[in-house]
N, C-alpha and C positions, 0 to 999 in steps of 0.2 A: 506454642499454639495450643489452645484448649482442646481437650479430647472430647470425642462424641460420647454421649450417654450410652451405656451398654445396650439398652434396647434399640437405640438408633443405629448402633454398630451392627447389631444382629439384622435389623431391617436392611441396612446397606449391603451386607454380605449376601443376604438372600436375594436382594434386588439385582446384584451384579451377575448372579448365576442365570438370570433370565435373559441376559444379552444373547446367549447362544441359542435361544429358542428360535425355531425356524418359521413359526407362524406369526406374521405381523399382527393378526387379530388377537392372538393369545398374549403377545407381548403388550399390546395396547391395553388389554383388559387387566393384565397383572400389574402394569405400571399405574393403574388408576388410583392405587392407594399411595402413590409416591409423594403427594403433597405433605403427608405427615413427616416423611423423611426430610423433605425440603425445609420444613419448619425447624427441624433439629439442626440442619446444616446452616440455616440462616442465623440460628442462635450462636453458632460457633463463630461465623464470620463477623458478627457484630462485636465480639469481644476482641477482635484484632486491633492493634494500634492504628490510629488514624494518621497514616503517613509516618515518615521517619523523623527523628530529631533533626533540627536545622543543620548541625555540623555534618552528621552522617548523610543527610539528604544532599548536601552540596557535592560530596564526593561520589555518591551513587549516581546522581544525575550527570556528573562529569563523565563517568564511565558509559552511561547509556547514550548520551548525546555525542560523545566522541565516536563510538562505534556506529551510530546512526549517520553521522557526517561522513565517515569513511565509506560506508556502504552506498550512500547517496552519491558521493563524489565518484565512486568507482564506475558507475554507469556512464557518466559524462566523459570520464577519462578513456574508457574503452571505445566509445563512439568516435572520439577524436583520433584514436590510435589506429583505426581500421586501415586507412591507406598505407601507413608505415608498416603495419603487420603484413598486409598483402604483398608489398614490395619485398620485404625481408624474407618471408617464407615462400615467395614465388607462387602465390595462389591468385585466383581470379577474385574480383570484387564480389561476385555472387557467392563464392565459397566463404570468403572471410566474414560475410554478414552473419554466418552461423556463430561467430564468436559472441555476438550480442544475443542471438536467438536462443542458444542453449542455456545461457545464463537466465534469461527471462522466463523460459519454460520451466526450468528447474525451480525457480523461485516461486512462481505463481502456483504451480501444481502442488507444492508441499505446504503452502501457507495454512490451510485448514487443518491438515493432520498434525502439524507441529503446534498450532494453537491449542488443539484438543489435547495433545500430549503434555503441553505445559500445565494444563489444569490437573493432570494426574501426578507428574513428577516434580512440578514446580516451575514457574515461569523463569526464575533466575537460572535454573539449570539449562533450559532450552536456549536462553540468551547467551550464557557463557559458552555452551557447546557450539552454538552457531558462530560466535565470535572467534573461537579457537579454530574451527574449520575454515572460516573465511580467511583468517590470517595465514594459515598454513597453505591453503590452496592459492592464495595470492602469491606466495613464494614459489609455488609450483608453476604458476603462470609466468613468472619472471624467468624461470629456467626452461620453459618449453622450447623444444627444438624442432617441432613440426606443427602443422595445423591440427593434426589428430591429438597430439599430446596437450596442446593448448585448449582444445575443445573439452577434453576430459577434465582438465584443471578448472576451466570456466564453469562446467556443470557442477563440480563440487563447491566452487565459490558461490554459485547461485543458491545451492542448498544451504550454505552457511548464512548467506544474506537472508534467506527465508526464515532461519532461526531467529535472526535479529528482528526482522520486520513483523513476524507473526505475533510476538509477545511484547513488542515495544509499547503499545498503548496500555496494556495491562500493567506493565512494570511502572510506567509513569503514574498510573492510578494508585499503586501501592506506595510509591515514594512520596508523593505530595499528599498533604491532608485535603480532605474533601473541599474545604473552603477555598483552597488555592488550586483546585484541579484545572480550572480554565486557564489560569496563568501557566501551569505546567504544560498544557497542550499548546498554548501560544508559543512558548519557547521551543517546543518540539517542532512546530511548523517553521519557526525562525531558522532552526538548524538545517532543515531540509532545503529551504529557500536559499540560504547562504551557500550551501554546497552546490546547488544548481547554478547559482550565479557565478561562483568561483571556478566551476569545473572547466570550462573552455580555456580560461586564463591560466589555470594551474597546468593543464595539459600542454598548452603552448610553451610555457616556460620550461617544463621538463624536457619536451622534445627539442627545444632550442639548445639544450646543453647535454642531452643524452639520448639513448635509443629507447624504443617503446617498452622493453622489459622494466624500465625504471618506473613506468606508470603503475605497474602492479607491485613492484618492490617497495614503493613508498607506503603501502598499506601495512607492511609487516611490523616495523617498530611501533607505529601508532596502535596497531591492534594488540600487541603484547602489553603495552602500557595500560590500555583500557581494560584488558583482561585482568591484569594484576590488581587494578583498583576495584574492578567489579567483584572479584572473588572476596575481597575484604568488606565491601560496603552494601552490595545488593541485598534486599530483604528476602527472607524465606517466605514464599507465598503459600496459601492454603493448598492442600492436596485433596483431590476428589477420590472417592473410594472405588469407582468403577474401573474396570480394566480397559486397556487400550485395544481397540479393534483393528487389527492389521488388514483384514479384508476390506473393512469400511474405509480405511486409509487409502488402500490401493484404488478403490472406486472413486474416492474424492480426488486423488491425484489424476486419475484417468479423465474424469469429467472436466476439471479445470485445464489440464494439460492439452487435451484434444480441442477444447474450446479456443484457447489462445493460439494453438497451432492452426486451427481452421480459419480463424479470423486473420491471422498473419498470411496464410496461403491466399485468401481472397484478396488481401491488400496487394499481394505481389502477382495477381492475375494468374494464379494457378488454374489448371483445368477444373471446370465446375464440378465434375464427378468427384475429384479428390476432396474438394471443399465440402461437398455434401456428405461424403463418407466420414470425414473428420468431425464435422459438427453433429452428425448422427451418432457417432460413437460417444461424443460428449454428452448428448442427451440421454443415451442409454445408461451410461455410467452414473449420471446424476439421478436418474429414475431408480436405478438399483440401489444407490446409496440411501435415498429417501425411504425406499421400501424396507431396506435392511434395518434401518434404525427407527422404524415406526414404534412409537411408545417409549423409546429410550430416553432417559432423563437428560442425556448430553449427546445428541446426535453429532456425527462427524460433520455433516452438512447441516448447519445450525438452523433448521426450520423452526425449532421451538422459539428462537429469538425473533424470527420474522413474524411470529404470531403476535408480537408486541408492536402495536401501531407506531409508537414513537421510534423504536429501533428500525422498523422496516422503512419508514419514511426517511429517516436519517441516512440509511444505507443507500436508498434510491437517489436521494439528493446528492450524495457523494459521487455516485456513478455519473450522474448528469454533469456535475461540475468538472470532473476529470475528463469526461468526454469533450467538454468545451476546451480544456487545456490541450488535449491530444489533437483536436482539430486545428487549433491555433498554432501549436508548436511545429506541426508538420507542414501546414500550408504557408505560413508566413515566410520562412526562409526561401521557398521557391518563388513566392511573390516578390520578395525584395531583390532576388538575384536575376530571375528570368523576365519579370515584367518591368521592374524599375531599374534593372541593370546595375545594381549596387554590388560592391565587392564583398568577399567573405568577411573581411574585418568589419565593414560597415554593418553587415547583417548581424554579426555577433553583438555589436553595440546596440543595434535596434532591439534585439531580443532581451537585453540585460534589464531594462526597467521593470519588466513584469515580475521576475523573481526577486528583484531588489526591493520593490515596494511591498511584495508579499512579506518579506522578512521584516519590514518596518511595521506593517499593519497587524501581523499575526499576534504579537504580544499584547497590543492594545485591545484587539478583539477578544483575546483570551481573558484578560482582566475583566472586561465588560461582561463576559459570559458567566462570571461568578456572581453577577448581580442581576442580569437581564436574561430573558428567555432565549436560548440558542435558536429556536425557530424564528424569532423576530430578527436577530442579528444575521443569521444565515440567509434569510429571505432578502434582507436589505443588501447584503453583500452580492448575492446572485443577480439582483436587479442592476446593481452597478456594473457587474461583470457583463451582463447582457447588453447594457448600454455601450460599454467599451467595445464589445465585438461589433455591435451595429455601427459605431462610429468608424471602426476600421474599414467597414465595407464602403463608407462614403469618402474614402481618401481621394483627393484630386488626382488627375492623370499624372502630374509631375509633382508629388508632395515634397515639401522640404523636410529637413530633419526634425524640426519642431512639430510639424504636423503628425509625424509618426510617433515621436516619443511621448507626447502628452496623451495620446490615445492608449498607448501601452501602459502608461502610468494608471489610467482609469481601470484598465483590465486587472492589473496587479493589485490595486486597492480593493476592488470588489472580491477577487479571489482570496486575498489575505484576510478580509473581514469575515469571509464565510468559513474558512478552514478550521480555525481553532474552536469556535463554538460548536461546529458540527462534530468534531472529535469528542468534545465533552459530552454532547448529547448521545452519541453512540455508546460510549463507555458507561455513562451514568444510567442509561436505560436498560442495561443488562445486569443480571444478578452478579454478585461478587464471585460466586463459584463458576460463572460462565465467562469470566473476563478474558480468558485465553481465546475462546471462540469469537468474542466481540472484537478483540484486538486483531485477530487474523482477518476478520471481515473488513476492517479498515484498510488493510494493505491490499486485500483482494479487490475491493471496490476501486481503489486508486489505480491499480494495474489494469483491471478490466476496462475501466473508463478510458484510460490513456490508449490502450490497444484498440478499443472500439472506435475512438476518435481518429486514430491514425488510419484505420481501415476506411472510415467514412471519408476522410480527406483524400485518400487514394481513389475512392470511387468518384468523388467530385471532379478530380483531375481527369479521370477516364471519361466522364460524361461531358464535361464542359470545356476541356482543353485548357487554353490560357486563362479562361474565366473561372477555373476550378477553385482558385484561392478565394475569390470573392464569394463563390457559392458555399465553400467550407466555412468561411467566417459568418455568413448569414445563418447557416445551419447551427453553428455554435451559439449564436445569439438565441436561436429557438430553444436549444437545450438549456441555456441559462434561464430563460423564462419558465420553462417546465420545472426546472429545479427549484426556482424561487417559489412557485406555487405549492410544491410539495413541502418546502420548508415552512411556509406560512400555515399550511394545514396542521403542522405540529402544535401550533398554538391552540387549536381546537381540541386535539388529542390530549394535550396537557390539562386543559380545563375539565375535560370529561373524566 
């Protein structure tokens, strides 16, 4: 990697010392001359190779996608294993749900700090460190002897998964050349969709021949293989010159952690006072984080990226789309089983077309995004998704299998057509030296949207009873329309 010009290095070192300044106004004023340093930084990043050579790229992407598949699959495996874990460890269903909750909270709370740390120490180090922690903690989950020991291991596993997810998009951007970036994100979406589709089946097969610890033990050999390949092939990414802000990281963790905790509490009908306190703490932590990094060139909560209209609209569109997915994936199983009185096996089959078609459409949309505007492709995809959600609300009283499946295919086609172009838009609208923060926003938007959608689905069931599923699907159609409007707005931003 090319070195900074001596004058630029001096400016960088002087700028880093300003981080500790306690006055946001002073920091903002002193950082006003930072564009000069950014010009020097951009001159460095433009000299970097445009992606990896084809042979090394194939091995690097194998390591990245293998780890991504295992991390995505792990969530589905853990959900299926909850009844078996509760019976084996002799705990209540309410207590065993924390096996999923602590994993999710640990992952969401640390996405932004780890993305920011990747810009400083290198995205490949965060990825490999996260993969190593995920693999070892999966082994600890397999040997857990009590609920408490399993919760500790799952927390560490969530932290490891956060290391993978926070820099996943950034690494894909450095592995693929810019002309193939849409294709790379299409394959990325394909891997996630395939893991989601295969998750229930893989879990059922494992539990048919073994006990629940094997659901976690299966991650270990795959993780070590991906780690060995990644050490040899992942590219060294540029390093930022500023220091890591541990206090800012704690505030970012608190903001996202309390937000997810508060939304989850609301979904489980916790006392309103507790929900207000948790969401209030999230708001306070977020405000303190923004205030602390006022004028900072790379804030932990990346408000600088949200000042870019294309990035802000792409992130908001992502939240809307995953809110739709959260509403659908929570409400539909209840609808199939309690309203239509279908079995669990039939419910699983009905849910399969959505992720299956996403996996088919994502590479196609990814290739198209290398030629056409992501705002156009994403808007079309969300219009199709909204139409599919609307069609699900019009299911007849006693629908046949075909009535359900073709509507789920429409939803999957729309979601798959949106996802890869939006990933490309998010990563390409951020500077190369902020790719870690942009990548962490991708994962944060996904998990925030899914959590918010699940909470809204629970609210619909609480207000509408048996009709809650239809209300949730109609609400999802509304979010899809809102997301499509924001996606089409990106065409105006791009022209301006």
